[in-house]
N, C-alpha and C positions, 0 to 999 in steps of 0.2 A: 142302569144298575152296574154295568161294567165299563163306565166311561173312562175311568182312570186306567184300567187294564188295557183297553183298546188304544187309548192315546199313547201309552208306553210301548205297546206292540208296534204301533205305527212308527214311533220314534226310533225303535231299534230293529225295524224290519229288515234293514240292509244287512245287519249281522245275522239275523235268524235265517233269512233266505239263503245265505251262503253256507249254512250248516245243515239244515234239515232236509231229509229226503221224504217226500210225502208217502212213498210206499211203506216206510217204517211207521207211519201213523194211520194205517188202515183202520185199526180199531177205533180211533177217535173219529175219523171221517165217517165211518159206518153209523156212528151214533148221532152225528149232528149234521151231516150233509145228505142230500138225496142222492140216489145211485147215479143219476146222470151227471151231477156235478163231480162226484167222486171219480167217475170214469174219465171225464175230460181232464182232470188233474193228473191222473195216472198215465193217461195217454200223452200229455204234455211232457211228463217226466222222461219219457223215452227219447225225446229230442233235447230237452233242457231241464235239468233238475232244479236249477235256480228259478227259472220261470214258473215251473210247477209249484215250487214252494211259495212264490209270490201269490199265485192264484189261490192257494190254500189260505194264506194269511188274509187276503182280501175277503174271502168268504167268512173267515172267523170274525172279522170286524163287524159283520152284520148279524151275528148270532144273538138271540134273545133268550135262549133257554137257560133256566136256572142251573148253575153248576158247571157250565161248559169250560170255564177257565181252569177250575181245579182239575177237571177231567183232562184238559190239555197238558197240564203239568204232570199228572200221573202217567199219561201215555209217553211223555218225554222220558220220564224215569224208566218206564218199562222198555223203551227203545234204546236205553243206555246212553241217552244224551245227558249225562250227568253234569257236564260243564254248563251247557245251555240251560238246563233245569235250574241250577243254582243262580245263574245270571238273571233269569226271568223272575225267579222267586224273590230275589233281593233287589231287582232292578238295578243291578250293578254289572255292567258289561266291561269293566276294566280289564279283566283277564282275557276276555274274548278279543278285545281291541289290541292287546299286547301281541297276539298271534299274527296280526295282519302283516307286519314286515317280513316275517318268516315265510308266510304263505306266498307273498309276492315274489320273494327270492326264489322259492321253489318253482313258481310258475315261470320265471325268467329262464331258469336253467333246465327246465323239464326235458326238453328235446335231447340234450346231452346226458343228463342225469340218468334217464331211464335206460340208456345203453350201457351203463357202468355197473349195474347191480343185478343180483339174483334175488328177487323179492321174497321167495320162500325162506331164504336164509335170514333176510332182514326181519321178516315177520316173527321169527323165533324170539327176538329180543324186544318186540314192540306190541305184543298181543294186547296189552292193556290200553293201547291207543285205538284199537279197532273193535267193532262189534263182532260177535260170532258169525253173523251173516257176511260181513265184509271179509273176514278171514277166509271163509269158505269160497267166496267169489274170487278172491286173489289166487287161492290155490287152484281152483277149477280153471281159471283163465290161464294160469301157468301150464297146466297139464294139456289144455286143449289148444292154446294159441301161442305159447312160448313165453320166454322171460320178458321180452320187451312189452308185449301187451299186458302182462301181469304187472310189470313195473308202472305202466301208465295207469292201471287200475289202482295200485297202491298209492301213487302220487295223487290221483283224484280224491281218494279217501282222506289223505292227509290234508289236502287243501280245504276239505269240508269238516275237519276234525274240530271238536269242541274241548279236547283234552289239553290243558295248559302246558303239559310237559312233553308234548309230542316231538318238538324240535330237538330238545335235549336228548331224548331217547333215540331219535334218529341219528344224531351225532355219535352216541355211544355204540349203536348197532353197526354203523359204518366202520367205526374204529375196531370193533371186535371181529368184524368180518374182513378187515384189512382192505376196505375199498378206498384206498388213498386218493384215487382220481376223483371219486364222488365227493370226498371230503374237501378236496381242492376247489371243486365247483362251489361248494357252500361257503368256503372261505379260503381264498388263494394263499393266505399266510399260515394255514393250519399245517402243523407237522404231525401227521397221523401217528407215527410210532411214539413220539414224545408224549402225545396226548394220552395214548393208552397207558403209558407208564404213570402219568400223573393221576389218571382215574383209579389205577390199581394200587395206589400207595398204601402203605401199611397202616395199622391202627394208630401208630404214633403220630401221624399227621393230624395236627389240630387245625382244621380249616372251617370256614364259615360260609354257608350258602343262604342267600336271602333274596327277596324281591327287591329290586332297586327302587326305593322310594325315599324321598326326603320329606319328612312330615307327611308321609303318605302320598307324595307326588310321584306317581309312577312314570308319568310320561317323559320326564326329563332324564330318566336313567335307564329304562328298560331296553333302549335301543343300542346300548353300548356293546362293542365287540371286544372290549379290553377288560377282562376279569382277572382278578388276582387271587391266586391260591395262598392262603395264610398258613404256613407250616412252622414247625418249631425253629428251624435253622435258617430258612430262606424263603423268599416269596418267588414263586415260579408262575410264569404267565401262561394262561390258557387263552389263546387268541381266537377261539371259536365263539361265535355269537350264540351263547347258550340260553340267553333270556333268563327269566326268573326261576332259577333252578332250586329245587328243594330235595334232591336226592341225598340220603344219608351218606356221610363220608366225604361229600364234596361241598366245601364251605368256602364261599368266594368273597374276597374283598379286593378292592383296588389298592394300589400302593399308597395313595394319599389317605385312603380310609384306614388302612392298617397303621399308618404313621399317626393318625389322630387317636386311634384306639390303644396304641402301644403302652403309654403310661398307665392306663386303666388295667390293661392286661397284667401289668406288673404289680397291681394292687394299690396304686397311688390314688389319693384323692385328686380328681382332675376336672378341670373345665375344658370341654371340647368346644373350641371356638372356630367356626368355619362358616363360609357363606351359605345362605339359603339356597337349596337346590343341589348341594354336594353329597347328600346322603347321610346326614347325622343320625337319622332314625336307624339306618342300616348299621352304623357304628354302634349305636346303643344295643341293638339286637346281638351284634357280635360280642360285645362286652358281657351281656347277660348269659349267652350260651357258654362262653369261656369261663365265666364265674361259676355257673352251675357244675361244669365238668371238673374244674380244679378244686372245688370245695364239696365234691359229691359226698364225701364221708363226714362233712362238718355241718350237715343240715342247712345248706344254703337257702336263704330266703331273700327275694328281691322285691322292692317296691319301685314302681315307675309312676312318677307324679306328673300330671298334666294340669295346666292352669285353668283351662276352660272345659265345660261339659262337652262341647263339640269336639275339641281335640282329644279329650278322654275317649270318646266313642270310637274315633278313627284309630287311635293308638291301641286300644283294646283289641280291635279287629286285626291290626297288624300282628300283635303278639299271638293271638289265637290262630290266625291263618298260618303263620309260620310253624309254630310248634306242633300244631295238629297234623302237619304233613310229615313230621319226622317220626322215627320209631321211639324216640325218647319219651318217657312217661312224664312230661312236664305239666304240672297242674297250674292252670291260670284262672284267675278270678278278677273281675272288675267291679268297682263300686263308685257311684257318684251320688250327689245330692238329689238327683231326679229319680232315683231308683227306689222301689218299694222293697228295701232290704232290711230284714229283721234278724238275720243271723249275726250273733255277736262277733265283733272284730277279732277277738282272741281265737275263736273257732276258725274263722276264715284264714287267719295267719297260720294256724297250726296245720291246716289241711291243704295249703297251696304253696307252690314254689315261687310263683310270680303273681303279684297283686298290682293291678293298675288302678290308680286312685286319683281323685281330685284332692288337693292338700287339706282342705278343711275337714274332710272325713277322717283322715289320719290324726289331725290335730284334736278333733272332738274325742276320738277314741282314747287318746293319751290323757286329755283333761278329765274325762269321766272315769279313768282308771280301768277301762276295758283292756288296755295294753299297759304293761308295767313300765316300759320304756322302749326307745328305739333300738335297744341292744338285742332284741329278738330277731332283728333283720341283719343281713350281712352285706346288703348293697342297696343304696338309695340313689335313684336317678331322677334328677330334676330337669324336666323339659322346660325350655325358655327360662334358664336359671338366672338371667339378669334381673328377674323379679324378686330375688332374695334380698329385699331391703325393707326398711320401715316396719310396718305392721302387716305386711303380706304374710299369709299362712306359711309360705316357704321359710321366711325368716323366723317365724314363731317356732316352727319345727326345729330349725337349726339352733335356736336359742336353747331348747331342751337338750339337744345333742351337745352343745358346747358347755353347758352347765355340768353335764355328766363328765365331760373330758377334763375341764379345768378344776372340778372338785375332786378329781382323782379317785373316783369311786371304785375303780378297778374292773368295771364291767366292760365287756367287749363292745366296740362301737362299729357300726356298719361303714363300709367304704362309701365314699360320696363321689358321684359323677354328675356334672352339670352339662347341659347342652345349650348353646346359644349361637346366634349369628354375630353378636357384638357384645363386648363388655364395657361399652362406653356409657356407663350409668352416671347419673347426677349431673351437676353443673361444674364446668371447669373452664379456665381461660388459657391454660398452658399445659405442657407435658407433665410437669411435676404434679399439678393438681389432678390430672387424669390418672397418673400412676397411683396417687393416694386413693382415688375412687375405686380403681381396679383392685388394689390391695384390700380395701374395705370389703368389696364383694368376695374376694378370696377368703378373707377372715370370716365373713358370715357363713360361707360354705365349708370352712375348714379345708380349703383346697391349697395344695402346695405346687401344683403344676397347671399351667395354661397350655393346652395342647393345640398348636396351630400347624398348618402345613408349611414346612420349610424345605424338605428334601425333594418333594414331588409337586412343586408349584405348577410346572408345565403341564403335567397330567391333570391336575385339578382344574386349571383354566381351560383345558380342552373339553371339560364337561360342564363347567359353570360359566355362564355368560352374564357379565355385569352390564345391565342396560345403560345405554347412553342417556345422559341426563340433559334435559332442555328446560328452559324457564320462559314463561310467557307472562309478562307484566301487562295487565289489561286495565283499561280505563273504567272508572265507575260510571253508573248511569248519570247523565247530565240532567239537571233541573227536573226532578221527578215529581209531578203533581200528586201522584198517589201517595208518596211519602209525606208530602206537605199535609194532606188531609188526615192521614193516620196520626201524624204527630200533633195536629191540632186537637183531635179527639183525645189523645193521651194527655195533653196539657189540661184539657177540661176535666178529665177524670182526676188528675193530680190535684187540681184546685178543690174539687169536691172532697177528696181524701183529707186535704189540709184543713178544710172547714170542719170536718168530722173529728179530727184529732191532729195533734202536732206530730206528723209522721217523720219530720226531719230529725226529731229527737230520738227516733228509734234506731237509726243506723248512721254510721259515719262513712259509709262507702260512697264515693263520688258517683253521681248519676246524671251528669249534664248531657250526655250524648245518648239519645234514644236510638234503639236499633242496634245495640251492642251487647256483648257478653257482660260487660261491666254493669250495664243498666239492669240486666237480668239478675246479677248477683245482689244488687241493691233491693230489687223487688222481693227476692226470696228471703233476704234478711229481714226486711220490714214485715213480711207476712208471718214469719216465725215469731217476731216480737209482738205482733198484734194478737196472736193466739193467747198470750199470757197477760194481756192487759187486765187490770183489776180496778173496779170502782165500787164505791159504797152502794150505789144504786145498781143492783144486779140486772134489772131490766135494761137500764141504760148501757151497762157493760155488754149485755147480749146484743143490743142494737148496734153499738159502735163496732164491736168485734166482727159482727156479721157484715156490716157495711164495708169495713176496711178489707175484709177477706175478699169481698166481691170486687172492690176497686183494684186491689193488687192483682187478683186473678185476671181481670180484663186487661190491665196494663201489661201483664206477662204475655198474654196471647197477641196483643198488638205488637209487642216487641219481637215476638217470634215471626210475625207476618212481615215486619220490616226486614228482618234477616233473610227470610225466604225471598222477598222481592229483590234484595240486593244480588242474590246468587242464582235465582231462577226467574220465572216469568211473574209479572204482576197478577196474571190469572191464577197462578198457583198460590200466591199469597192470599188472594181473595177467597179462593176455595177453602183454604185453611181456616179463615175467619168464619166463613159460612158454616163450616162443620162445627166449629166451637159454639156459635150462637144457636144452632139447632139443638145441641146438647143443653144449653142454658134454658131454652124454652121448654124442654122436656123435664127439667129438674124443678127446683123449688119456685123459681121465677117470682121472687118477691118484688116489693116496690123498687128497691135499688136496682135490681137486675132489669126490671122493665124500663127504668130510666136509662140505664147504660145501653140496653138493646136499642132503644129509640134513637140514641145518637148514631149508632151504626146504620140503622134502617134509613135514617134521614139522608145519609150520604151513599147509600148502597147503589142507587141508580148511577150516580156520578162515578163511583168506584168501578162499577161494572163496565161503563162506557170506556173508562180509561184502560181497563184490563184488555178490552177488545182492540182499542186503538194502539196500545203500546205493545201488543203481542210481537215478540221477536226483536224488540229494541234494546235488549240487554247486551252490552258489548261482550260480556263474558260468554254468553250463549253463542253469539256470533263467532267468537274465537273457537269455541268447542266444535261448532259445525265445521269450521275450516279444518281444524286438526283431524277430526274423525273422517271427513270426506277425503282429505288428502291422503291419509295413511291407508284407508281402505281402498282408495283408487290404486295405490302402489302395490297393495297386497290384499286381495279380497278374502284371504283366509285369516286376516288379523283377528286376534282375540284380545278383548280389552277388559281391564279391571279399572273402574272409576271409583276412587275413594272420596267420600264426603264426610263432613263432621256429624250431621244429624240425620235422624230417621226421616224427619219431615222433608228435608232436602233430597234424600234418596228417592222418596215417593214422588216429589215434584219433578225431578229430572227424568224419572222413568216415564211419567205422563208426557213430559215435553218431547222426549225422543219418539214415543209412540205416535204423537200427534204432529211431528215434523216430517213432511213428505220425504225429504232427502235422507232421513235417518231411520225411518220406521223399519227398514229392512234389518236393522240390528237386533230387533226383538229383545229388548232389554229385560233383565231380571234384577231383583234387588235381594241383598243379603244383609239383614240387620239383626240386632240383639233380641233377647227375649222380652216379652211384654212385662212391664214392671208395675202397671196400675191399670185400673179399669178404664181410664180415659185415654190412655196411650195406646200404642199399637206395637206389635212385635211379631216374632216368628218362633214357632215351636221347633224343637230339634228335628222333628219329622219333616216339617216344611223346609227347613234349611237344607236337609239332606236332598230333598227333591229338587231344590233350586240348583245345588251343586251338580247333581246328576244331569240336570237339564243343560247346564253350562258346558258339561263335557261333550255334549252332542252339538257339534258346530252348526248344524242346520236348524237348531231350535233356538239358540240364544248366542249372540256374538258379543254381548257386552254385559258385564255384571257390575251393578252399582252397589257399593258396599260401604258400611261404616267400619269402625275400628274392629268389629268382630272378625274381619277377614285379614287383618294385617299381621296376625301372629298365629302360626301353628296350624290353622285349618287347611285341609287339603284342597287347594285351588289348582285346577288343571293348568298345564303350561300355557302361558299367554305371552304375547310379544309387545303389548302396549299397556303401560300403567299410567293412569292419569290421576294426579293429586290435585283435586279441585278445592281450593281454599282449605287444604288439609295439611296440617303441619304438626310436628311433635319434636321429640329430642333425637339424638343421634341414633339410638337403638330403633326407634320407630321408623326413621328414614331408611335404615338398612333393611328392616323387615319388609316395609312396603315396596321398596325398590326391588327386593329379591323375588317379588311375585312375578316379575317379568323374566322368564327363564329361557325362552327360546333364543337362538342365535340371532343377533341383529335387533334385540329388543330395545324399546325406548321407554324412558320414564320421563313424563312431562309434568311440570309443576305450573299450575295456572292460578293467578291471584291478582286482585286489584289493589292489594295492600303491599306497598313497597317494603315495609318493614318485615313482612312475612317472606318475601322473596329473599331479602338479605339474611333472614334467619335460616332459611333452607340452605343458602350458600355457605353460611357459617357452619351448619351441620356437616356439610361435605368436607370443609376444612378440618373440623373437629374429628371426623372419622379418620383422617390421616394422622392426627395427633394421637388418637387411641392406638392405631397400628404401631406407631413409633414407641408409645408408652409400653405396649405389650412386649415388643422386641427388646426394649431396654431392660424390663423386668426379667425376661427370660435369660438375658445375659448377666444380670446382677442378682443372681439367685439368693445370696445371703442377705442382701438389702431387702429384697422382697419378703423373705421369711421373717426378718426382724420386724418389719412394718406390720405384717399379719399378726405376729405375736403381741405386739403393742396394742393393736386395735382390739384383739380378742380380750385382753386383760381390761382395757378401758370399758368395753361394752359389758363385760361381766360385772365390773364395779357398779355401773349404772343400773343393771338389772338387780343386783343385790340391794342397792339403795332403795329402789322402788319397792322391792319386796319387804324391806324393813319398815316402810311407812304403814302404820295400822290401817287396815281396810275398814272403811266406814260400813258397819253392818246395815243391811236393809232393815229399815225400821218396821215396827209392827203396827204403826198408825194406820188408820183407815183412810183411804183415798176415794174421792169422787172422780169418776171419769165423765167429762163433759165434752160435748161436740166442739172441735177446734174451730169451727166456723161460727156457730151461734151461741155456744155455751149451754146448750140444752143438756140436762142431766141424762146419762145413759145407764150407769150402774156403779156399784161400789167395787173396790179392789178385792174385797173378800168374796165377791161373787165369781171371780175369775178362777179358771182351772187350766192347767197345762195338759194338752192332749197329744200323745205320741211325740213328746219332747219338742214339738215345734208349733203346734196350733194352740191358740188361746180362746177358750170358750166362756160364755156367760151362763151361769146356772139359773139366775133369777128369771123366772118366766114372765115377770112384769116388764122385762126389757122390751117385749114386743108391743107394749102399750106406748113406748117412746120412739118407735121406729116404724118405717114402712118397708115393705118387701115387694120385689117383682121377680119374675122367673129369670134364671140365669140363661144367657144366650147360648152358652156352650157348657152344659153340665158335665163334669168330669169326675172320675174316681181316682184317688191317690191315697196310699197308705191306709186303705180300708175306709176312707172317708169319701162320700159322694157329695159334691157341691150341688145344691139345688136352687137357692134363691139369692138374689143380691139384697143387701140391707142398706137402708138410707136413713138419715136423721128424719124423724117425724115432723120436725119444724122447718128445716132449711133444705132437706133432701141431700145433705152432704153424704158422700160414700163412707159407710162404716165398715163394710165387710160382706160376709156371706152367711147363709145358713147351710147346714150340711146334715147328712144322715151318717150315723156311725153305730155299728153293731145293732142295727134295727131301731136305733133311737132317732126319731125325726126332729127336725127344727132345732138343731144345736147352733147357736150364733157363734161364728168365728169372726172375731173383730181384729182390726188393724190399729196398732197403738198410735200410728202417725195421724189417725183421724180424730184423736182425742187430746184433751188437755187434762193433766192429773192435778187434782186439788187436794191438799192435805186437809182432812176434816177438822183437825185441831188447830193448826197454824194458819190455815187458809192460803198458804203459799202454793203457787201454781208452777207446774213443770211441763215442758213440751219435749217429748221423746220421739225419736224416729225409729228406734229399735226396742224390742221388748227387753233386751239385755240391759237397757239404760234405766228401767223403771226403779224407783227407790224402795219398792216393797217386794216381798217374796210372794210367789204364787204356788199354791198347792197343786199336786198332780191329780189329774182327773180320776175319780173313783165312780164306777157305774152304780154303786150302791146309793150314792147321793141322788142320782136321777130317780131311782126306784122309790126313794123315800119322799120325793117331792109330791 
């Protein structure tokens, strides 16, 4: 019942045992342990508190009683273990971990430190760091045994503290008590008198105090001893290692961070461009607080936009954690597409100071008229702002902004701030083309300043470590019989498809090379065209379309297997095919599918023998073994991020590492995107969070295998090895991925058997330098930059106006038939459809169930008041149609997916294939419960 809780308690037991005192948990022990066990633990505590705490934890792991875990949390809170309580409740020990360096420092200097202080005086300024019992014990020890014994008691309590601000309060207490020698022990460079003056500055000082995190990466920044006070006239250095301070009135920035933020402090539209790991999130928080204070009388309202749901969640936590610890009454709200949020956006905007959003939420609110315009906000911050191109929601939002600006409506517009590690967007061959691309990005964001670190580069580079880049060009598999057999089967299937229909006439995409991305593009294109084939004989049309769907689907899976075989083991490729054919047998399994399955079954024994015999023969995997073993031999604390292109490859490499004797100690985890269909696989936000938390614990997982979901924005703990395994992109992606290696001495290694990919990655490195030179030149040639931005904005405005002038083809009122995209079986009519909760499309016609089959949903879930119950399949071919759900006590409402159907105009007989409901050529009425009641 409590397997997860016990597993996590074991994982974090090292932290817990260093904090908890069993005698403070007597109430809990008396409820769940027998008296003998309790007495042994309390007896052990007299000689070693930590050993006693470990004994208590080991006993807890065996508890079976209902409610013991909640009782444990309640007793932690009652014992004033507030920090530990929160860490366990959220399974986030980040703040507890941040205290470790300070505790180790205190332990090292303890013998000298305890001779330099009077603990009762210190206690006056630190009562919130101790329990009432601890305060009494320190005072009693002082009276009975003297200052040194009491100092030792105070130090012991601090080393077991779970209060995140104890070190900072200790510094302040030492300053106020003028214990300069003790301060010198904590930091030899500390000037106690000067520090007191800085802490007691007047109200005029505008300073910023934050947790040191870059996109929530606390590990690379919390250990700094160089913190910068941001004041009106000058930056004064506080060289004490204060850690993540949040005391009101003390607001800390480093010099280079202040330099990055300065243009935004002055109200300018700014792109903050700085390396991953330097603290851009800190800079954003600084800008937000400065904005709220300077516009206090002008109803300041801030929107922080994050591109991904996962990034949204961590950034919302960043804002909430910081502002909740200040005395300022800053109201914060977060909304993303995964949330059951029914409060109108207008109400949310009116009642909050900072709103953290995914961009589509804000765009939808503007399009629906829930918000009149962006003018109701005073500051928009775009995280990963290099995405402001094309049809990205960022660019759609800014198009609305720019239309307001260029139409000179006279309404106030918000300040714009963008955050990015690189502005190297688009394709370019030289510096001039790069400058044009950068100016286009600035035009899209209406930005006039690109803020980079110029005056404080030395300080920046002392905190940011650019990983050393290595390239490994690896040979491909030589003469692979597995590939030959698979390609023979694929050729046979292609021949059957050609006899069924002239598939070559359906697509012009070259497809000579099986086992490539180009071949997959051809398959997808052919499959899409097959869906809308029309014949006079409708039975023949159904037969042909169904057969072609099966042929192309099998070709697609075999192509996937060839790609997996090239990058992983033959065994993994075969397992992938086995899983597919298991699904085929459980579905419609018509005559064509039986024939195709027979081809596979006929070769299965041979393929299986090959997979066993060829295990470990992939040159790429041999190279990976060499790289990992060598680097872990040099540093057994190495933390690795292994980037791959596909989810299937991530799963295959995880299995390979777990089954390879020399690598299994790495305990791999995977991080992939969300599930997109019933046949695929993916991860929920909760499972992603669990994987990341697990990766933070070095004894649980030492390597994280990730797809592109991890290359931008997501909080990845500090690592010192980044492996790009057949993983390539543009300049921005290269910078983002490389920046995941943040520890000093980090390496970034690119592994590929494709010579052209190795050259492309080297070209990315060259283009990165071109981008840097382009930015520097634009900063020097400000007038030229502004002129280009103005021209781009006018040109883009003219294009938007032209598109708007084209009459929009209204959705017709004709009736449409929805037929299965696989077999053309009739499902329902367009006028049977209704829109539920603005996102789900349901079928009212109860005869729909005569045309489909259902089976229980493996993981029934509730969302927006809808509970998903059953899966729905075509009654003829078992193609996936969608789900049934319960809504407002109405059972069996079919929720269908438009991509599973072809739309046929009842009048013209023309057919359409749509992948999104927004593409359908007809309008859909909003669901009205009265229609159900009248059926």
